[in-house]
N, C-alpha and C positions, 0 to 999 in steps of 0.2 A: 604126195603130201605125207609128211611124217606123222606117225601115231604118237601124239603127245602124252597120252596116258601111259604108254609103255615106257617112253623116255623118262617120265617123272618117276615111275616105279623103280627103274634101274638107278636113277639118281639117288633115291631114298635109301638104297641098300648100302651106300658108302657112308662110313662114319666121318664126321668132320674132325679135323685134328689141327692142333697148333704145333708148329715145328719146335723142336727142343732149342733152348737158348744156347747161344754161343758159349764157348769155354770161359770167357771172361766173367760171366755171371754165375758160374757154378758155386762160388763161395758166398754169394749173397745170403743173408739171413731172411728166412721166410716163415710163414705159419701155415700149417696144413689144417684145413677145415673139413668138417663133415656136416651135411645138412640133415637135420632131424626135427620133426614137429614144427616146421616153419622157422627154425633158427639155425644160424651157422654156429657150429660149436668148434672152438679151437682145440685140436687134439695134440699138436706137437709143434714146437719151435725148432728149426734146424736149418742147415745150409741147403741151398737149392739142389745140389748134387745128391744129398741124402733123401730129399723129398721125392726126387724122380725115382730113386730106388724103392722107396716105400710105396709110392703110387703104383708102380708096376707090380709089386708083390701083392698089394691089396686088390688090384684089378684081376690078377690071376687067381688068387686064393679065395677071395670072397665075392667077386663080381660086384663090389661096391665102388662107387666113384668118390674120390677125394679131390678137393680143389685147393690150389696153392695161392696165397695172397702175400703181398709184402707185409712186413711187420706193422707198418704204420697205417694199414688199411683195414678197417673193420667192416666186413660185408653186411653186418646187421644194420648198419647206418644208412646205406643207400638203397 
């Protein structure tokens, strides 16, 4: 019988990730948001390709997480 607590611990060590979008979407206009004090704050409008670059730099340099949303979606509403 497998030890489920060890299996669960090993599973929790892996970060969940979303695959990068295909090349056809890299020029889409998006908004980069930062979450602070219970609100999503838009910090930059740019193309998705630039947002990916900014996200990687922010994760490496500041250990902060940025989220990307389409321009017509306001995460403060849902």
